[in-house]
C-alpha positions as CSV (number, residue, x, y, z in Angstrom):
1,M,-20.2,-10.4,11.4
2,Q,-19.8,-10.2,15.1
3,V,-18.1,-7.2,17.0
4,L,-16.7,-7.5,20.5
5,Q,-16.7,-4.1,22.1
6,V,-14.1,-3.9,25.2
7,Q,-13.0,-0.8,27.5
8,L,-10.3,0.0,29.6
9,E,-10.4,2.7,32.5
10,I,-7.2,5.1,32.2
11,R,-6.3,7.3,35.4
12,P,-4.6,10.7,34.7
13,D,-0.9,9.0,35.2
14,P,1.8,8.6,31.7
15,A,2.3,5.1,33.1
16,E,-1.3,4.2,31.9
17,V,0.1,4.6,28.2
18,G,2.4,1.7,28.4
19,R,-0.6,0.0,30.2
20,A,-3.2,0.6,27.4
21,R,-0.8,-0.4,24.9
22,R,-0.4,-3.8,26.5
23,W,-4.3,-4.6,27.0
24,A,-5.4,-3.4,23.4
25,R,-2.4,-5.9,21.7
26,S,-4.0,-8.6,24.2
27,R,-7.4,-7.9,22.8
28,L,-6.3,-7.7,19.4
29,A,-4.7,-11.3,19.7
30,G,-7.9,-12.7,21.5
31,S,-10.1,-11.0,18.4
32,G,-7.6,-13.3,15.7
33,I,-5.6,-10.0,14.5
34,G,-2.0,-10.9,15.1
35,D,1.0,-9.3,16.3
36,E,2.4,-9.2,12.6
37,E,-0.5,-7.5,10.7
38,P,0.5,-4.0,10.0
39,L,-3.2,-3.2,11.6
40,A,-2.1,-4.4,14.9
41,E,1.1,-2.3,14.7
42,T,-0.8,0.8,13.7
43,L,-3.7,0.3,16.1
44,I,-1.1,0.2,18.7
45,L,0.5,3.3,17.7
46,L,-2.8,5.1,17.7
47,V,-4.0,3.9,21.4
48,S,-0.3,5.0,22.4
49,E,-1.4,8.7,20.8
50,L,-4.9,8.8,21.8
51,V,-4.1,7.8,25.2
52,T,-1.3,10.2,25.8
53,N,-3.2,13.1,24.5
54,A,-6.0,12.2,27.2
55,V,-3.4,11.5,30.2
56,V,-1.1,14.5,29.1
57,H,-3.4,17.4,27.7
58,T,-6.5,16.7,30.0
59,G,-5.3,15.2,33.5
60,C,-8.5,13.4,33.7
61,P,-9.3,10.0,33.8
62,A,-10.5,8.3,30.3
63,V,-12.1,5.3,29.0
64,L,-10.4,3.3,26.2
65,R,-12.6,1.7,24.1
66,L,-12.1,-0.8,21.4
67,S,-14.6,-2.5,18.4
68,L,-12.9,-5.4,17.1
69,P,-14.2,-7.7,14.3
70,G,-15.2,-11.2,15.4
71,G,-12.8,-12.0,12.9
72,V,-12.8,-13.0,8.8
73,A,-13.0,-16.6,9.1
74,D,-16.9,-16.3,8.6
75,G,-16.6,-16.4,5.1
76,S,-17.9,-12.7,4.4
77,A,-15.5,-10.9,1.3
78,E,-16.4,-7.8,2.8
79,P,-13.7,-5.7,4.9
80,S,-13.9,-5.0,8.9
81,V,-13.4,-2.1,10.7
82,V,-11.5,-1.8,14.0
83,R,-12.8,1.1,15.8
84,L,-10.4,2.7,19.0
85,E,-12.5,5.6,21.1
86,V,-11.0,7.3,24.0
87,A,-13.7,9.5,26.1
88,D,-12.5,11.6,28.7
89,T,-14.0,14.6,30.9
90,S,-12.1,17.8,29.5
91,D,-14.6,19.7,27.7
92,R,-11.5,21.2,25.8
93,A,-11.5,20.5,21.9
94,P,-8.4,18.9,20.1
95,V,-6.7,22.3,18.9
96,P,-4.7,22.5,15.4
97,R,-1.2,23.1,16.3
98,C,1.7,23.6,14.1
99,A,4.9,22.0,15.9
100,G,8.4,23.6,14.9
101,D,11.0,20.9,13.3
102,E,12.7,20.9,16.8
103,A,9.6,20.3,19.6
104,T,9.4,17.1,20.7
105,G,5.5,16.8,21.1
106,G,2.5,18.1,19.1
107,R,2.2,15.8,16.0
108,G,-0.1,13.4,18.0
109,L,-3.2,14.0,15.8
110,A,-1.4,14.5,12.8
111,L,-0.4,10.8,12.8
112,V,-3.8,9.9,13.7
113,D,-5.1,11.7,10.7
114,G,-2.0,9.8,8.6
115,L,-2.6,6.7,10.1
116,A,-6.1,6.1,10.0
117,D,-9.1,5.5,7.6
118,R,-11.3,7.9,9.4
119,W,-11.3,9.8,12.9
120,G,-12.9,12.7,14.7
121,W,-14.1,14.0,17.7
122,S,-17.6,14.5,19.3
123,V,-18.9,16.0,22.6
124,E,-19.8,13.3,25.0
125,G,-21.8,14.7,28.1
126,A,-19.3,17.1,29.8
127,G,-16.4,15.8,28.0
128,K,-15.7,14.4,24.5
129,R,-14.9,11.5,22.5
130,I,-12.0,10.7,20.0
131,W,-12.5,8.4,17.7
132,C,-10.4,6.5,14.7
133,E,-10.9,3.7,12.4
134,L,-8.7,1.4,10.3
135,D,-10.2,-1.0,7.5
136,R,-9.2,-4.7,7.7
137,C,-9.4,-6.4,4.4
138,A,-10.9,-9.7,4.3
139,E,-8.0,-11.1,3.4
140,P,-5.2,-10.9,5.7
141,G,-1.9,-10.1,3.9
142,K,-4.0,-8.7,1.2
143,A,-3.8,-5.2,2.5
144,A,-1.1,-2.5,1.4
145,V,-0.7,0.7,2.8
146,G,-1.7,3.4,0.1
147,H,-1.5,7.0,0.1
148,G,-1.5,8.8,3.0
149,G,-1.9,5.4,5.3
150,A,-5.3,4.4,3.9
151,V,-5.8,0.9,3.3
152,E,-6.1,-0.3,-0.1
153,C,-7.3,-4.1,-0.2
154,G,-5.7,-6.6,-2.9
155,T,-8.9,-6.8,-5.2
156,A,-11.5,-4.6,-6.0
157,A,-14.4,-6.7,-5.1
158,Q,-12.9,-6.5,-1.4
159,C,-12.8,-2.3,-0.6
160,D,-14.0,-1.3,-4.6
161,G,-10.3,-0.7,-4.7
162,V,-10.5,2.7,-3.7
163,A,-8.5,4.0,-0.2
164,V,-11.1,5.9,1.8
165,R,-9.8,8.4,4.1
166,E,-12.0,11.0,5.8
167,S,-10.2,13.9,7.9
168,A,-11.8,15.7,10.8
169,Y,-9.6,18.5,9.7
170,Q,-10.0,19.3,6.3
171,G,-8.3,22.4,5.3
172,F,-5.6,22.2,7.9
173,E,-3.4,19.8,6.0
174,G,0.1,20.3,7.0
175,F,-0.5,20.9,10.8
176,A,0.1,19.1,13.8
177,F,-2.7,18.7,16.2
178,E,-3.0,17.8,19.8
179,V,-5.9,17.6,22.5
180,V,-5.8,20.3,25.0
């Protein structure tokens, strides 16, 4: 399966979050992922959260990267993976944060943990890269949201009938996270 990799440079300006969402939405459409697919809306929300974290909490330029499947029209019965990465030049690692009931922020990475099938972060040069992945079932419309936001495919042959999630912060369930 072919994978299309695209990237967008992000300035440390809150207006960049909206630009990143529009850019990502146009790239999804170009890869055959329709606006009406739940995966598209979830991915746009994840773009918004990770770009917001980079812009607001680091004050550094960042790079948004998308790795998109070439489509499922190639006859493959295998699910494909959409990967989102935001790399910045801040050396500050993501830190768990417990947001109070009245707080207006501090839940971004908890949202990523709940929606993405897998996510994590790694040191990259003088900065870091935060990534997440969403599984796309081989037949659009067959996906259903499982427990914790994991995607379960319509048949066992597509995804072995198992929702797989890996959290970068096992043991910190119930906490909210933010990149600082």
